[in-house]
C-alpha beads as a LAMMPS data file, in Angstrom:
LAMMPS data file: protein, C-alpha beads

140 atoms
139 bonds

1 atom types
1 bond types

-500.0 500.0 xlo xhi
-500.0 500.0 ylo yhi
-500.0 500.0 zlo zhi

Masses

1 110.0

Atoms # bond

1 1 1 -484.548 -400.248 -310.772
2 1 1 -481.686 -402.663 -311.063
3 1 1 -479.639 -402.938 -314.259
4 1 1 -479.139 -406.332 -315.803
5 1 1 -475.604 -407.604 -316.029
6 1 1 -475.508 -407.076 -319.827
7 1 1 -476.817 -403.521 -319.540
8 1 1 -474.292 -402.726 -316.831
9 1 1 -471.279 -404.069 -318.765
10 1 1 -472.043 -402.407 -322.086
11 1 1 -471.077 -398.832 -321.061
12 1 1 -467.806 -400.094 -319.561
13 1 1 -466.937 -401.916 -322.778
14 1 1 -467.839 -398.861 -324.850
15 1 1 -465.878 -396.552 -322.558
16 1 1 -462.820 -398.801 -322.760
17 1 1 -463.129 -398.925 -326.537
18 1 1 -463.367 -395.128 -326.684
19 1 1 -460.364 -394.738 -324.388
20 1 1 -458.406 -397.226 -326.457
21 1 1 -459.278 -395.296 -329.620
22 1 1 -458.126 -392.053 -327.978
23 1 1 -454.798 -393.612 -327.017
24 1 1 -454.308 -395.011 -330.516
25 1 1 -455.201 -391.639 -332.014
26 1 1 -452.589 -389.988 -329.765
27 1 1 -449.841 -392.398 -330.876
28 1 1 -450.710 -391.619 -334.515
29 1 1 -450.878 -387.872 -333.899
30 1 1 -447.547 -387.809 -332.070
31 1 1 -446.183 -390.120 -334.802
32 1 1 -442.488 -390.050 -333.858
33 1 1 -442.214 -392.887 -331.342
34 1 1 -443.820 -391.226 -328.306
35 1 1 -443.296 -392.319 -324.732
36 1 1 -446.232 -393.354 -322.571
37 1 1 -445.916 -390.037 -320.702
38 1 1 -446.179 -388.107 -323.985
39 1 1 -449.253 -390.106 -324.974
40 1 1 -450.830 -389.456 -321.573
41 1 1 -450.111 -385.704 -321.832
42 1 1 -451.698 -385.599 -325.292
43 1 1 -454.833 -387.511 -324.245
44 1 1 -455.267 -385.680 -320.917
45 1 1 -455.221 -382.266 -322.627
46 1 1 -458.303 -383.287 -324.590
47 1 1 -459.862 -385.485 -321.872
48 1 1 -458.663 -384.306 -318.430
49 1 1 -460.533 -387.044 -316.540
50 1 1 -458.635 -389.936 -318.142
51 1 1 -456.199 -391.582 -315.742
52 1 1 -452.553 -392.289 -316.404
53 1 1 -453.163 -395.968 -315.575
54 1 1 -455.889 -396.149 -318.235
55 1 1 -453.575 -394.719 -320.892
56 1 1 -450.716 -397.033 -319.936
57 1 1 -453.008 -400.087 -319.804
58 1 1 -454.380 -399.286 -323.262
59 1 1 -450.887 -398.778 -324.693
60 1 1 -449.955 -402.247 -323.428
61 1 1 -453.150 -403.737 -324.846
62 1 1 -452.684 -402.066 -328.244
63 1 1 -449.109 -403.360 -328.379
64 1 1 -450.235 -406.853 -327.362
65 1 1 -452.847 -406.792 -330.147
66 1 1 -450.214 -405.693 -332.693
67 1 1 -451.891 -402.357 -333.449
68 1 1 -448.775 -400.498 -332.296
69 1 1 -445.254 -401.674 -331.481
70 1 1 -443.620 -401.323 -328.084
71 1 1 -439.974 -400.293 -328.392
72 1 1 -437.819 -401.079 -325.384
73 1 1 -435.096 -398.424 -325.425
74 1 1 -431.969 -399.352 -323.455
75 1 1 -431.430 -396.798 -320.664
76 1 1 -434.475 -394.858 -321.842
77 1 1 -438.237 -394.676 -321.707
78 1 1 -440.349 -397.263 -323.522
79 1 1 -441.668 -395.844 -326.775
80 1 1 -444.489 -396.769 -329.119
81 1 1 -444.508 -396.999 -332.901
82 1 1 -447.382 -396.821 -335.358
83 1 1 -445.477 -398.875 -337.931
84 1 1 -446.265 -402.472 -337.055
85 1 1 -444.278 -404.210 -339.797
86 1 1 -440.813 -405.357 -338.681
87 1 1 -438.175 -402.636 -339.059
88 1 1 -435.147 -401.169 -337.306
89 1 1 -434.686 -397.964 -335.343
90 1 1 -431.934 -395.468 -334.674
91 1 1 -431.690 -393.314 -331.546
92 1 1 -430.003 -389.937 -331.662
93 1 1 -427.586 -389.578 -328.766
94 1 1 -427.937 -385.797 -328.993
95 1 1 -431.678 -385.118 -328.909
96 1 1 -432.870 -388.575 -327.812
97 1 1 -435.381 -388.950 -330.648
98 1 1 -436.046 -392.345 -332.228
99 1 1 -436.211 -392.692 -336.022
100 1 1 -437.212 -395.543 -338.322
101 1 1 -434.360 -396.954 -340.396
102 1 1 -435.341 -397.237 -344.042
103 1 1 -433.642 -400.479 -345.067
104 1 1 -434.744 -404.016 -345.874
105 1 1 -435.609 -406.087 -342.830
106 1 1 -433.508 -409.234 -342.484
107 1 1 -436.252 -411.850 -342.251
108 1 1 -433.955 -414.815 -341.646
109 1 1 -431.686 -413.214 -339.037
110 1 1 -433.294 -415.081 -336.129
111 1 1 -433.107 -418.412 -337.955
112 1 1 -429.405 -417.869 -338.708
113 1 1 -428.667 -417.163 -335.057
114 1 1 -430.749 -420.138 -333.918
115 1 1 -428.979 -422.542 -336.258
116 1 1 -425.523 -421.142 -335.432
117 1 1 -425.846 -420.748 -331.657
118 1 1 -428.629 -423.150 -330.690
119 1 1 -430.864 -420.518 -329.103
120 1 1 -434.637 -420.491 -329.333
121 1 1 -435.319 -416.839 -330.130
122 1 1 -438.748 -415.347 -329.478
123 1 1 -438.126 -411.955 -331.071
124 1 1 -435.621 -409.164 -331.407
125 1 1 -435.264 -405.416 -331.682
126 1 1 -432.240 -403.765 -333.198
127 1 1 -431.545 -400.196 -332.112
128 1 1 -428.757 -398.265 -333.787
129 1 1 -427.221 -395.280 -331.964
130 1 1 -425.721 -392.166 -333.477
131 1 1 -426.432 -388.496 -334.153
132 1 1 -429.250 -387.202 -336.354
133 1 1 -428.564 -384.656 -339.113
134 1 1 -430.046 -381.817 -337.005
135 1 1 -427.782 -382.547 -334.033
136 1 1 -424.763 -382.909 -336.316
137 1 1 -425.510 -379.493 -337.837
138 1 1 -425.840 -377.902 -334.384
139 1 1 -422.464 -379.291 -333.348
140 1 1 -420.666 -377.992 -336.461

Bonds

1 1 1 2
2 1 2 3
3 1 3 4
4 1 4 5
5 1 5 6
6 1 6 7
7 1 7 8
8 1 8 9
9 1 9 10
10 1 10 11
11 1 11 12
12 1 12 13
13 1 13 14
14 1 14 15
15 1 15 16
16 1 16 17
17 1 17 18
18 1 18 19
19 1 19 20
20 1 20 21
21 1 21 22
22 1 22 23
23 1 23 24
24 1 24 25
25 1 25 26
26 1 26 27
27 1 27 28
28 1 28 29
29 1 29 30
30 1 30 31
31 1 31 32
32 1 32 33
33 1 33 34
34 1 34 35
35 1 35 36
36 1 36 37
37 1 37 38
38 1 38 39
39 1 39 40
40 1 40 41
41 1 41 42
42 1 42 43
43 1 43 44
44 1 44 45
45 1 45 46
46 1 46 47
47 1 47 48
48 1 48 49
49 1 49 50
50 1 50 51
51 1 51 52
52 1 52 53
53 1 53 54
54 1 54 55
55 1 55 56
56 1 56 57
57 1 57 58
58 1 58 59
59 1 59 60
60 1 60 61
61 1 61 62
62 1 62 63
63 1 63 64
64 1 64 65
65 1 65 66
66 1 66 67
67 1 67 68
68 1 68 69
69 1 69 70
70 1 70 71
71 1 71 72
72 1 72 73
73 1 73 74
74 1 74 75
75 1 75 76
76 1 76 77
77 1 77 78
78 1 78 79
79 1 79 80
80 1 80 81
81 1 81 82
82 1 82 83
83 1 83 84
84 1 84 85
85 1 85 86
86 1 86 87
87 1 87 88
88 1 88 89
89 1 89 90
90 1 90 91
91 1 91 92
92 1 92 93
93 1 93 94
94 1 94 95
95 1 95 96
96 1 96 97
97 1 97 98
98 1 98 99
99 1 99 100
100 1 100 101
101 1 101 102
102 1 102 103
103 1 103 104
104 1 104 105
105 1 105 106
106 1 106 107
107 1 107 108
108 1 108 109
109 1 109 110
110 1 110 111
111 1 111 112
112 1 112 113
113 1 113 114
114 1 114 115
115 1 115 116
116 1 116 117
117 1 117 118
118 1 118 119
119 1 119 120
120 1 120 121
121 1 121 122
122 1 122 123
123 1 123 124
124 1 124 125
125 1 125 126
126 1 126 127
127 1 127 128
128 1 128 129
129 1 129 130
130 1 130 131
131 1 131 132
132 1 132 133
133 1 133 134
134 1 134 135
135 1 135 136
136 1 136 137
137 1 137 138
138 1 138 139
139 1 139 140
């Protein structure tokens, strides 16, 4: 018996949707800006047959769809954020963790730079660097 094209594609679509849901669930469970490797480790402990490529592909897709945010960390691993509204981050130079900065987002920052410098800006990420309270306490 030969499967029709529609019958054959349905399980693949469902499987991809399930894998995508697992990846999204992992980002939420890890909650503090996990790397793709951390997400893969989390998912593979529950579902050992999932491939690293599948996890990474779904992270990219979820970020492209705006369900999570991809954070490009200078000189560090790419991280993912569950908070999709625009906000800033701070990276601890001691422990390497990434934290959300609780402050108003400057909505017109890009427009100010465009009008002042003539650039066409497509987006921005601001990453502050410093030491978190835990690392400061350890050093004192």
